[in-house]
DRENDO-325412 format. One record per residue (C-alpha): residue number from 0; residue in three letters; y, z, x. Coordinates in nm, 4 decimals, always signed. Example, Ala and Ser with C-alpha at 12.3 -4.5 7.8 and 13.67 -1.06 7.14 Angstrom:
@seq = 0; type = ALA; c2 = -0.4500; c3 = +0.7800; c1 = +1.2300 .
@seq = 1; type = SER; c2 = -0.1060; c3 = +0.7140; c1 = +1.3670 .
This chain:
@seq = 0; type = UNK; c2 = -13.3745; c3 = -6.7021; c1 = +17.3299 .
@seq = 1; type = UNK; c2 = -13.7324; c3 = -6.5735; c1 = +17.3158 .
@seq = 2; type = UNK; c2 = -13.8053; c3 = -6.3707; c1 = +17.0041 .
@seq = 3; type = UNK; c2 = -14.1189; c3 = -6.1611; c1 = +16.9597 .
@seq = 4; type = UNK; c2 = -14.2049; c3 = -6.0718; c1 = +16.5987 .
@seq = 5; type = UNK; c2 = -14.4472; c3 = -5.7847; c1 = +16.5444 .
@seq = 6; type = UNK; c2 = -14.6147; c3 = -5.8252; c1 = +16.2058 .
@seq = 7; type = UNK; c2 = -14.7602; c3 = -5.4754; c1 = +16.2098 .
@seq = 8; type = UNK; c2 = -14.9332; c3 = -5.2296; c1 = +15.9788 .
@seq = 9; type = UNK; c2 = -14.7535; c3 = -4.8929; c1 = +16.0014 .
@seq = 10; type = UNK; c2 = -14.9384; c3 = -4.5713; c1 = +15.9186 .
@seq = 11; type = UNK; c2 = -14.7739; c3 = -4.3985; c1 = +15.6222 .
@seq = 12; type = UNK; c2 = -14.5881; c3 = -4.0852; c1 = +15.7301 .
@seq = 13; type = UNK; c2 = -14.7158; c3 = -4.0884; c1 = +16.0904 .
@seq = 14; type = UNK; c2 = -14.4022; c3 = -4.1444; c1 = +16.2976 .
@seq = 15; type = UNK; c2 = -14.5739; c3 = -4.0442; c1 = +16.6235 .
@seq = 16; type = UNK; c2 = -14.8596; c3 = -4.2913; c1 = +16.5780 .
@seq = 17; type = UNK; c2 = -14.6235; c3 = -4.5692; c1 = +16.4727 .
@seq = 18; type = UNK; c2 = -14.3912; c3 = -4.5016; c1 = +16.7662 .
@seq = 19; type = UNK; c2 = -14.6804; c3 = -4.5230; c1 = +17.0133 .
@seq = 20; type = UNK; c2 = -14.7853; c3 = -4.8539; c1 = +16.8614 .
@seq = 21; type = UNK; c2 = -14.4311; c3 = -4.9883; c1 = +16.8807 .
@seq = 22; type = UNK; c2 = -14.3911; c3 = -4.8836; c1 = +17.2441 .
@seq = 23; type = UNK; c2 = -14.7163; c3 = -5.0611; c1 = +17.3348 .
@seq = 24; type = UNK; c2 = -14.5843; c3 = -5.3804; c1 = +17.1741 .
@seq = 25; type = UNK; c2 = -14.2473; c3 = -5.3410; c1 = +17.3458 .
@seq = 26; type = UNK; c2 = -14.4128; c3 = -5.3091; c1 = +17.6858 .
@seq = 27; type = UNK; c2 = -14.6085; c3 = -5.6294; c1 = +17.6197 .
@seq = 28; type = UNK; c2 = -14.2842; c3 = -5.8016; c1 = +17.5235 .
@seq = 29; type = UNK; c2 = -14.1167; c3 = -5.6857; c1 = +17.8440 .
@seq = 30; type = UNK; c2 = -14.4125; c3 = -5.8095; c1 = +18.0487 .
@seq = 31; type = UNK; c2 = -14.3966; c3 = -6.1476; c1 = +17.8718 .
@seq = 32; type = UNK; c2 = -14.0243; c3 = -6.1811; c1 = +17.9439 .
@seq = 33; type = UNK; c2 = -13.9165; c3 = -6.1834; c1 = +17.5779 .
@seq = 34; type = UNK; c2 = -13.5499; c3 = -6.1248; c1 = +17.4930 .
@seq = 35; type = UNK; c2 = -13.5752; c3 = -5.9603; c1 = +17.1508 .
@seq = 36; type = UNK; c2 = -13.8620; c3 = -5.7807; c1 = +16.9771 .
@seq = 37; type = UNK; c2 = -13.8510; c3 = -5.7321; c1 = +16.5992 .
@seq = 38; type = UNK; c2 = -14.0446; c3 = -5.4820; c1 = +16.3872 .
@seq = 39; type = UNK; c2 = -14.0584; c3 = -5.4614; c1 = +16.0046 .
@seq = 40; type = UNK; c2 = -13.8651; c3 = -5.2462; c1 = +15.7603 .
@seq = 41; type = UNK; c2 = -13.9509; c3 = -4.8744; c1 = +15.7942 .
@seq = 42; type = UNK; c2 = -14.1847; c3 = -4.9563; c1 = +16.0831 .
@seq = 43; type = UNK; c2 = -14.1549; c3 = -4.6007; c1 = +16.2115 .
@seq = 44; type = UNK; c2 = -14.2367; c3 = -4.4298; c1 = +15.8806 .
@seq = 45; type = UNK; c2 = -14.4366; c3 = -4.6547; c1 = +15.6498 .
@seq = 46; type = UNK; c2 = -14.3086; c3 = -4.7681; c1 = +15.3110 .
@seq = 47; type = UNK; c2 = -14.4463; c3 = -4.5712; c1 = +15.0138 .
@seq = 48; type = UNK; c2 = -14.2871; c3 = -4.2496; c1 = +15.1364 .
@seq = 49; type = UNK; c2 = -14.1552; c3 = -4.1032; c1 = +14.8134 .
@seq = 50; type = UNK; c2 = -14.1145; c3 = -3.7241; c1 = +14.8647 .
@seq = 51; type = UNK; c2 = -14.2293; c3 = -3.7269; c1 = +15.2283 .
@seq = 52; type = UNK; c2 = -13.9224; c3 = -3.9309; c1 = +15.3184 .
@seq = 53; type = UNK; c2 = -13.7468; c3 = -3.5959; c1 = +15.3671 .
@seq = 54; type = UNK; c2 = -14.0129; c3 = -3.4883; c1 = +15.6177 .
@seq = 55; type = UNK; c2 = -14.0181; c3 = -3.8099; c1 = +15.8207 .
@seq = 56; type = UNK; c2 = -13.6518; c3 = -3.9184; c1 = +15.8182 .
@seq = 57; type = UNK; c2 = -13.4824; c3 = -3.8891; c1 = +16.1586 .
@seq = 58; type = UNK; c2 = -13.1201; c3 = -3.8313; c1 = +16.2466 .
@seq = 59; type = UNK; c2 = -13.1437; c3 = -4.0060; c1 = +16.5834 .
@seq = 60; type = UNK; c2 = -13.3284; c3 = -4.3052; c1 = +16.7263 .
@seq = 61; type = UNK; c2 = -13.6263; c3 = -4.1977; c1 = +16.9419 .
@seq = 62; type = UNK; c2 = -13.5128; c3 = -4.1750; c1 = +17.3043 .
@seq = 63; type = UNK; c2 = -13.8043; c3 = -4.3853; c1 = +17.4307 .
@seq = 64; type = UNK; c2 = -13.6813; c3 = -4.6833; c1 = +17.2246 .
@seq = 65; type = UNK; c2 = -13.3321; c3 = -4.6532; c1 = +17.3690 .
@seq = 66; type = UNK; c2 = -13.4802; c3 = -4.6416; c1 = +17.7193 .
@seq = 67; type = UNK; c2 = -13.6944; c3 = -4.9505; c1 = +17.6572 .
@seq = 68; type = UNK; c2 = -13.3942; c3 = -5.1420; c1 = +17.5207 .
@seq = 69; type = UNK; c2 = -13.2669; c3 = -5.1648; c1 = +17.8787 .
@seq = 70; type = UNK; c2 = -13.5339; c3 = -5.4316; c1 = +17.9350 .
@seq = 71; type = UNK; c2 = -13.5648; c3 = -5.5918; c1 = +17.5906 .
@seq = 72; type = UNK; c2 = -13.3442; c3 = -5.5837; c1 = +17.2800 .
@seq = 73; type = UNK; c2 = -13.5117; c3 = -5.4102; c1 = +16.9850 .
@seq = 74; type = UNK; c2 = -13.4758; c3 = -5.4502; c1 = +16.6081 .
@seq = 75; type = UNK; c2 = -13.6671; c3 = -5.2054; c1 = +16.3896 .
@seq = 76; type = UNK; c2 = -13.6507; c3 = -5.0109; c1 = +16.0662 .
@seq = 77; type = UNK; c2 = -13.6760; c3 = -4.6374; c1 = +16.0041 .
@seq = 78; type = UNK; c2 = -13.5803; c3 = -4.3704; c1 = +15.7525 .
@seq = 79; type = UNK; c2 = -13.2505; c3 = -4.2327; c1 = +15.8814 .
@seq = 80; type = UNK; c2 = -13.1181; c3 = -3.8889; c1 = +15.7896 .
@seq = 81; type = UNK; c2 = -12.7492; c3 = -3.9467; c1 = +15.7281 .
@seq = 82; type = UNK; c2 = -12.4500; c3 = -3.7231; c1 = +15.7868 .
@seq = 83; type = UNK; c2 = -12.4609; c3 = -3.5967; c1 = +15.4273 .
@seq = 84; type = UNK; c2 = -12.8338; c3 = -3.5079; c1 = +15.4623 .
@seq = 85; type = UNK; c2 = -12.9304; c3 = -3.8094; c1 = +15.2473 .
@seq = 86; type = UNK; c2 = -13.1986; c3 = -4.0455; c1 = +15.3819 .
@seq = 87; type = UNK; c2 = -13.1157; c3 = -4.4136; c1 = +15.4300 .
@seq = 88; type = UNK; c2 = -13.3449; c3 = -4.7130; c1 = +15.4749 .
@seq = 89; type = UNK; c2 = -13.1912; c3 = -4.8349; c1 = +15.8001 .
@seq = 90; type = UNK; c2 = -13.2302; c3 = -5.1258; c1 = +16.0433 .
@seq = 91; type = UNK; c2 = -13.1267; c3 = -5.0743; c1 = +16.4062 .
@seq = 92; type = UNK; c2 = -13.0351; c3 = -5.3119; c1 = +16.6868 .
@seq = 93; type = UNK; c2 = -13.0825; c3 = -5.1514; c1 = +17.0296 .
@seq = 94; type = UNK; c2 = -12.9636; c3 = -5.3074; c1 = +17.3546 .
@seq = 95; type = UNK; c2 = -12.8985; c3 = -5.1717; c1 = +17.7048 .
@seq = 96; type = UNK; c2 = -12.9918; c3 = -4.8161; c1 = +17.5998 .
@seq = 97; type = UNK; c2 = -12.7397; c3 = -4.8124; c1 = +17.3138 .
@seq = 98; type = UNK; c2 = -12.7390; c3 = -4.8469; c1 = +16.9359 .
@seq = 99; type = UNK; c2 = -12.5360; c3 = -5.1667; c1 = +16.9055 .
@seq = 100; type = UNK; c2 = -12.5475; c3 = -5.1751; c1 = +16.5261 .
@seq = 101; type = UNK; c2 = -12.7208; c3 = -5.0182; c1 = +16.2290 .
@seq = 102; type = UNK; c2 = -12.7457; c3 = -5.1595; c1 = +15.8791 .
@seq = 103; type = UNK; c2 = -12.8217; c3 = -4.9322; c1 = +15.5855 .
@seq = 104; type = UNK; c2 = -13.0044; c3 = -5.1123; c1 = +15.3053 .
@seq = 105; type = UNK; c2 = -12.7550; c3 = -5.1922; c1 = +15.0310 .
@seq = 106; type = UNK; c2 = -12.9791; c3 = -5.3136; c1 = +14.7489 .
@seq = 107; type = UNK; c2 = -13.2452; c3 = -5.0522; c1 = +14.6697 .
@seq = 108; type = UNK; c2 = -13.5050; c3 = -5.1924; c1 = +14.4260 .
@seq = 109; type = UNK; c2 = -13.5971; c3 = -4.9751; c1 = +14.1282 .
@seq = 110; type = UNK; c2 = -13.8259; c3 = -5.2035; c1 = +13.9277 .
@seq = 111; type = UNK; c2 = -14.1993; c3 = -5.2637; c1 = +13.9084 .
@seq = 112; type = UNK; c2 = -14.3710; c3 = -5.0846; c1 = +14.1967 .
@seq = 113; type = UNK; c2 = -14.0379; c3 = -5.0009; c1 = +14.3624 .
@seq = 114; type = UNK; c2 = -13.8543; c3 = -4.6679; c1 = +14.3375 .
@seq = 115; type = UNK; c2 = -13.6317; c3 = -4.6690; c1 = +14.6456 .
@seq = 116; type = UNK; c2 = -13.3230; c3 = -4.5578; c1 = +14.4551 .
@seq = 117; type = UNK; c2 = -13.4879; c3 = -4.2224; c1 = +14.3830 .
@seq = 118; type = UNK; c2 = -13.5389; c3 = -4.1396; c1 = +14.7500 .
@seq = 119; type = UNK; c2 = -13.2784; c3 = -4.3307; c1 = +14.9504 .
@seq = 120; type = UNK; c2 = -12.9004; c3 = -4.3484; c1 = +14.9423 .
@seq = 121; type = UNK; c2 = -12.7569; c3 = -4.7012; c1 = +14.9379 .
@seq = 122; type = UNK; c2 = -12.5619; c3 = -4.8527; c1 = +15.2245 .
@seq = 123; type = UNK; c2 = -12.2081; c3 = -4.9758; c1 = +15.1617 .
@seq = 124; type = UNK; c2 = -12.1472; c3 = -5.2331; c1 = +15.4362 .
@seq = 125; type = UNK; c2 = -12.2751; c3 = -5.5772; c1 = +15.5356 .
@seq = 126; type = UNK; c2 = -12.1371; c3 = -5.6729; c1 = +15.8754 .
@seq = 127; type = UNK; c2 = -12.2164; c3 = -5.9011; c1 = +16.1685 .
@seq = 128; type = UNK; c2 = -12.2182; c3 = -5.7677; c1 = +16.5244 .
@seq = 129; type = UNK; c2 = -12.2033; c3 = -5.8973; c1 = +16.8808 .
@seq = 130; type = UNK; c2 = -12.4976; c3 = -5.8926; c1 = +17.1233 .
@seq = 131; type = UNK; c2 = -12.5594; c3 = -6.0513; c1 = +17.4621 .
@seq = 132; type = UNK; c2 = -12.7460; c3 = -6.3284; c1 = +17.2776 .
@seq = 133; type = UNK; c2 = -12.4690; c3 = -6.4054; c1 = +17.0304 .
@seq = 134; type = UNK; c2 = -12.3355; c3 = -6.2724; c1 = +16.7017 .
@seq = 135; type = UNK; c2 = -12.6024; c3 = -6.1533; c1 = +16.4586 .
@seq = 136; type = UNK; c2 = -12.6616; c3 = -5.9915; c1 = +16.1231 .
@seq = 137; type = UNK; c2 = -12.9403; c3 = -5.7776; c1 = +15.9789 .
@seq = 138; type = UNK; c2 = -13.0666; c3 = -5.7461; c1 = +15.6216 .
@seq = 139; type = UNK; c2 = -13.3467; c3 = -5.5345; c1 = +15.4784 .
@seq = 140; type = UNK; c2 = -13.5909; c3 = -5.6909; c1 = +15.2303 .
@seq = 141; type = UNK; c2 = -13.4131; c3 = -5.6838; c1 = +14.8895 .
@seq = 142; type = UNK; c2 = -13.0789; c3 = -5.7435; c1 = +15.0635 .
@seq = 143; type = UNK; c2 = -13.2068; c3 = -6.0861; c1 = +15.1689 .
@seq = 144; type = UNK; c2 = -13.2593; c3 = -6.1865; c1 = +14.8034 .
@seq = 145; type = UNK; c2 = -12.8824; c3 = -6.1756; c1 = +14.7518 .
@seq = 146; type = UNK; c2 = -12.7226; c3 = -6.4962; c1 = +14.8792 .
@seq = 147; type = UNK; c2 = -12.3899; c3 = -6.3124; c1 = +14.8869 .
@seq = 148; type = UNK; c2 = -12.5261; c3 = -6.0993; c1 = +15.1728 .
@seq = 149; type = UNK; c2 = -12.6082; c3 = -6.4092; c1 = +15.3784 .
@seq = 150; type = UNK; c2 = -12.2674; c3 = -6.5590; c1 = +15.2957 .
@seq = 151; type = UNK; c2 = -12.0848; c3 = -6.2448; c1 = +15.4106 .
@seq = 152; type = UNK; c2 = -12.2748; c3 = -6.2332; c1 = +15.7401 .
@seq = 153; type = UNK; c2 = -12.2192; c3 = -6.6021; c1 = +15.8126 .
@seq = 154; type = UNK; c2 = -11.8482; c3 = -6.5789; c1 = +15.7294 .
@seq = 155; type = UNK; c2 = -11.8345; c3 = -6.2754; c1 = +15.9597 .
@seq = 156; type = UNK; c2 = -11.9606; c3 = -6.4971; c1 = +16.2410 .
@seq = 157; type = UNK; c2 = -12.3360; c3 = -6.4329; c1 = +16.2441 .
@seq = 158; type = UNK; c2 = -12.5425; c3 = -6.7224; c1 = +16.3763 .
@seq = 159; type = UNK; c2 = -12.8767; c3 = -6.5405; c1 = +16.3536 .
@seq = 160; type = UNK; c2 = -12.9788; c3 = -6.3403; c1 = +16.0470 .
@seq = 161; type = UNK; c2 = -13.2730; c3 = -6.1047; c1 = +16.0916 .
@seq = 162; type = UNK; c2 = -13.4388; c3 = -5.9848; c1 = +15.7709 .
@seq = 163; type = UNK; c2 = -13.6921; c3 = -5.7057; c1 = +15.8116 .
@seq = 164; type = UNK; c2 = -13.9161; c3 = -5.6502; c1 = +15.5127 .
@seq = 165; type = UNK; c2 = -14.1973; c3 = -5.4658; c1 = +15.3382 .
@seq = 166; type = UNK; c2 = -14.2685; c3 = -5.7502; c1 = +15.0966 .
@seq = 167; type = UNK; c2 = -14.5768; c3 = -5.7026; c1 = +14.8770 .
@seq = 168; type = UNK; c2 = -14.8207; c3 = -5.9596; c1 = +14.7459 .
@seq = 169; type = UNK; c2 = -14.7481; c3 = -5.8777; c1 = +14.3833 .
@seq = 170; type = UNK; c2 = -15.0379; c3 = -5.8324; c1 = +14.1455 .
@seq = 171; type = UNK; c2 = -15.1146; c3 = -6.1508; c1 = +13.9551 .
@seq = 172; type = UNK; c2 = -14.8971; c3 = -6.3665; c1 = +14.1769 .
@seq = 173; type = UNK; c2 = -15.0539; c3 = -6.6201; c1 = +14.4096 .
@seq = 174; type = UNK; c2 = -14.9836; c3 = -6.5318; c1 = +14.7734 .
@seq = 175; type = UNK; c2 = -14.8406; c3 = -6.8764; c1 = +14.8420 .
@seq = 176; type = UNK; c2 = -14.5881; c3 = -6.8467; c1 = +14.5583 .
@seq = 177; type = UNK; c2 = -14.4569; c3 = -6.5108; c1 = +14.6868 .
@seq = 178; type = UNK; c2 = -14.4200; c3 = -6.6583; c1 = +15.0328 .
@seq = 179; type = UNK; c2 = -14.2656; c3 = -6.9770; c1 = +14.8923 .
@seq = 180; type = UNK; c2 = -13.9962; c3 = -6.7748; c1 = +14.7151 .
@seq = 181; type = UNK; c2 = -13.9047; c3 = -6.5983; c1 = +15.0367 .
@seq = 182; type = UNK; c2 = -13.8941; c3 = -6.9270; c1 = +15.2255 .
@seq = 183; type = UNK; c2 = -13.6795; c3 = -7.0904; c1 = +14.9554 .
@seq = 184; type = UNK; c2 = -13.4243; c3 = -6.8090; c1 = +14.9794 .
@seq = 185; type = UNK; c2 = -13.4113; c3 = -6.8209; c1 = +15.3580 .
@seq = 186; type = UNK; c2 = -13.4016; c3 = -7.2016; c1 = +15.3741 .
@seq = 187; type = UNK; c2 = -13.1067; c3 = -7.2050; c1 = +15.1348 .
@seq = 188; type = UNK; c2 = -12.9257; c3 = -6.9531; c1 = +15.3549 .
@seq = 189; type = UNK; c2 = -12.9990; c3 = -7.1511; c1 = +15.6714 .
@seq = 190; type = UNK; c2 = -12.8841; c3 = -7.4845; c1 = +15.5291 .
@seq = 191; type = UNK; c2 = -12.5683; c3 = -7.3629; c1 = +15.3546 .
@seq = 192; type = UNK; c2 = -12.4569; c3 = -7.1350; c1 = +15.6389 .
@seq = 193; type = UNK; c2 = -12.5911; c3 = -7.3245; c1 = +15.9411 .
@seq = 194; type = UNK; c2 = -12.7803; c3 = -7.0227; c1 = +16.0776 .
@seq = 195; type = UNK; c2 = -13.1238; c3 = -6.9225; c1 = +16.1990 .
@seq = 196; type = UNK; c2 = -13.3142; c3 = -6.6919; c1 = +15.9643 .
@seq = 197; type = UNK; c2 = -13.5817; c3 = -6.4695; c1 = +16.1162 .
@seq = 198; type = UNK; c2 = -13.7898; c3 = -6.2739; c1 = +15.8638 .
@seq = 199; type = UNK; c2 = -14.0318; c3 = -6.0043; c1 = +15.9842 .
@seq = 200; type = UNK; c2 = -14.2691; c3 = -5.8715; c1 = +15.7193 .
@seq = 201; type = UNK; c2 = -14.5312; c3 = -5.6006; c1 = +15.7479 .
@seq = 202; type = UNK; c2 = -14.8969; c3 = -5.6202; c1 = +15.6526 .
@seq = 203; type = UNK; c2 = -15.1644; c3 = -5.3729; c1 = +15.5439 .
@seq = 204; type = UNK; c2 = -15.2196; c3 = -5.1630; c1 = +15.2315 .
@seq = 205; type = UNK; c2 = -15.0424; c3 = -4.8448; c1 = +15.1164 .
@seq = 206; type = UNK; c2 = -15.1251; c3 = -4.6595; c1 = +14.7938 .
@seq = 207; type = UNK; c2 = -15.3001; c3 = -4.9703; c1 = +14.6614 .
@seq = 208; type = UNK; c2 = -15.0066; c3 = -5.2004; c1 = +14.7431 .
@seq = 209; type = UNK; c2 = -15.0873; c3 = -5.4966; c1 = +14.9702 .
@seq = 210; type = UNK; c2 = -14.8183; c3 = -5.6413; c1 = +15.1975 .
@seq = 211; type = UNK; c2 = -14.8671; c3 = -6.0092; c1 = +15.2731 .
@seq = 212; type = UNK; c2 = -14.7137; c3 = -6.0637; c1 = +15.6185 .
@seq = 213; type = UNK; c2 = -14.6354; c3 = -6.4352; c1 = +15.6744 .
@seq = 214; type = UNK; c2 = -14.3313; c3 = -6.3604; c1 = +15.8923 .
@seq = 215; type = UNK; c2 = -14.1270; c3 = -6.6741; c1 = +15.9505 .
@seq = 216; type = UNK; c2 = -13.8521; c3 = -6.8346; c1 = +16.1605 .
@seq = 217; type = UNK; c2 = -13.6328; c3 = -7.0979; c1 = +15.9907 .
@seq = 218; type = UNK; c2 = -13.3824; c3 = -7.3157; c1 = +16.1738 .
@seq = 219; type = UNK; c2 = -13.0292; c3 = -7.4154; c1 = +16.0568 .
@seq = 220; type = UNK; c2 = -13.1629; c3 = -7.7337; c1 = +15.8923 .
@seq = 221; type = UNK; c2 = -13.4021; c3 = -7.5334; c1 = +15.6740 .
@seq = 222; type = UNK; c2 = -13.7153; c3 = -7.6279; c1 = +15.8679 .
@seq = 223; type = UNK; c2 = -13.9871; c3 = -7.3717; c1 = +15.9386 .
@seq = 224; type = UNK; c2 = -14.0041; c3 = -7.3386; c1 = +16.3173 .
@seq = 225; type = UNK; c2 = -14.2961; c3 = -7.0973; c1 = +16.3249 .
@seq = 226; type = UNK; c2 = -14.4764; c3 = -6.8630; c1 = +16.0873 .
@seq = 227; type = UNK; c2 = -14.7440; c3 = -6.5950; c1 = +16.1008 .
@seq = 228; type = UNK; c2 = -15.0543; c3 = -6.5812; c1 = +15.8844 .
@seq = 229; type = UNK; c2 = -15.1207; c3 = -6.3737; c1 = +15.5753 .
@seq = 230; type = UNK; c2 = -15.2395; c3 = -6.0112; c1 = +15.5544 .
@seq = 231; type = UNK; c2 = -15.3324; c3 = -5.9519; c1 = +15.9206 .
@seq = 232; type = UNK; c2 = -15.1430; c3 = -5.7928; c1 = +16.2055 .
@seq = 233; type = UNK; c2 = -15.0064; c3 = -6.0608; c1 = +16.4354 .
@seq = 234; type = UNK; c2 = -14.7582; c3 = -6.1159; c1 = +16.7153 .
@seq = 235; type = UNK; c2 = -14.5448; c3 = -6.4251; c1 = +16.6590 .
@seq = 236; type = UNK; c2 = -14.3538; c3 = -6.5547; c1 = +16.9621 .
@seq = 237; type = UNK; c2 = -14.0818; c3 = -6.8143; c1 = +16.9176 .
@seq = 238; type = UNK; c2 = -13.8200; c3 = -6.9694; c1 = +17.1449 .
@seq = 239; type = UNK; c2 = -13.5071; c3 = -7.0726; c1 = +16.9559 .
@seq = 240; type = UNK; c2 = -13.2316; c3 = -7.2953; c1 = +17.0887 .
@seq = 241; type = UNK; c2 = -12.8709; c3 = -7.2030; c1 = +16.9979 .
@seq = 242; type = UNK; c2 = -12.7755; c3 = -7.5724; c1 = +17.0292 .
@seq = 243; type = UNK; c2 = -12.9556; c3 = -7.6292; c1 = +16.6968 .
@seq = 244; type = UNK; c2 = -12.6749; c3 = -7.4423; c1 = +16.5217 .
@seq = 245; type = UNK; c2 = -12.4058; c3 = -7.6710; c1 = +16.6603 .
@seq = 246; type = UNK; c2 = -12.6046; c3 = -7.9842; c1 = +16.5765 .
@seq = 247; type = UNK; c2 = -12.6797; c3 = -7.8664; c1 = +16.2215 .
@seq = 248; type = UNK; c2 = -12.3197; c3 = -7.7692; c1 = +16.1492 .
@seq = 249; type = UNK; c2 = -12.1972; c3 = -8.1051; c1 = +16.2821 .
@seq = 250; type = UNK; c2 = -12.4428; c3 = -8.3236; c1 = +16.0909 .
@seq = 251; type = UNK; c2 = -12.4040; c3 = -8.1308; c1 = +15.7631 .
@seq = 252; type = UNK; c2 = -12.0656; c3 = -7.9534; c1 = +15.7808 .
@seq = 253; type = UNK; c2 = -12.1111; c3 = -7.7428; c1 = +15.4660 .
@seq = 254; type = UNK; c2 = -12.0212; c3 = -7.4234; c1 = +15.6499 .
@seq = 255; type = UNK; c2 = -11.7076; c3 = -7.5767; c1 = +15.8028 .
@seq = 256; type = UNK; c2 = -11.5879; c3 = -7.6978; c1 = +15.4615 .
@seq = 257; type = UNK; c2 = -11.6302; c3 = -7.3563; c1 = +15.2985 .
@seq = 258; type = UNK; c2 = -11.3096; c3 = -7.2355; c1 = +15.1283 .
@seq = 259; type = UNK; c2 = -11.3152; c3 = -6.8608; c1 = +15.1903 .
@seq = 260; type = UNK; c2 = -10.9712; c3 = -6.8005; c1 = +15.0366 .
@seq = 261; type = UNK; c2 = -11.0787; c3 = -6.9732; c1 = +14.7162 .
@seq = 262; type = UNK; c2 = -11.4003; c3 = -6.7704; c1 = +14.7016 .
@seq = 263; type = UNK; c2 = -11.2148; c3 = -6.4412; c1 = +14.7488 .
@seq = 264; type = UNK; c2 = -10.9491; c3 = -6.5364; c1 = +14.4933 .
@seq = 265; type = UNK; c2 = -11.2005; c3 = -6.6360; c1 = +14.2272 .
@seq = 266; type = UNK; c2 = -11.4186; c3 = -6.3304; c1 = +14.2849 .
@seq = 267; type = UNK; c2 = -11.1141; c3 = -6.1060; c1 = +14.2448 .
@seq = 268; type = UNK; c2 = -11.0362; c3 = -6.2832; c1 = +13.9164 .
@seq = 269; type = UNK; c2 = -11.3951; c3 = -6.2362; c1 = +13.7965 .
@seq = 270; type = UNK; c2 = -11.3943; c3 = -5.8705; c1 = +13.8996 .
@seq = 271; type = UNK; c2 = -11.0664; c3 = -5.8079; c1 = +13.7178 .
@seq = 272; type = UNK; c2 = -11.1857; c3 = -5.9789; c1 = +13.3978 .
@seq = 273; type = UNK; c2 = -11.5246; c3 = -5.8099; c1 = +13.4041 .
@seq = 274; type = UNK; c2 = -11.3950; c3 = -5.4551; c1 = +13.4403 .
@seq = 275; type = UNK; c2 = -11.0787; c3 = -5.4691; c1 = +13.2312 .
């Protein structure tokens, strides 16, 4: 499976400009024979939207993206206007001119520089889905910091977890340490669940916030297969072999030994005790 990661710099609030840029990248991916192209979180809108989220949120996926998905599968993020007129931070998987799945960001950060909870409604589901390349899952930035989200997707049959992000290089934190934290989280997920983790981060600066890039692909043994550089726009192409999943799960059968019934039972006990 040939994956094309677009570590791009969206223009804040300019959906038309961002869409044109995405279509150009998609056409290059089609020409190269890639199977899946991945864009970052809120690639169509930019991140620091605040009040303009209500101006840029869309109810439907742009038709041109659906058309292009006939030739290449597309993962991207945009501000979605939901049925209740609330905006959601949403990831889409498009294939064969259809929306195969959408994931609404569950964990909306409201600390430090983040204020997503003020402008977005939270999603309420974490589910895997079937594609012509296998069963997959999608997470959005903060979602990926919760190991429970990875666990749910893997138990639901996902073999590939795509995390799209707008991860900043936090002030006063060395760029390598921010990246190392992300990699540690994804490596843990890959090893314990026997899955590929594909993280696509944006780059550029918005309202004084710098996004560090360093998109990465991690195999089921926790090894970095390929990664992009820091701070610059970059296209990262990677061919991943599904056989790696079978080999990893055979040599270290942690996933096979997982006791789902026990986990559910103990979590129910904890929930009951916590809220009584």
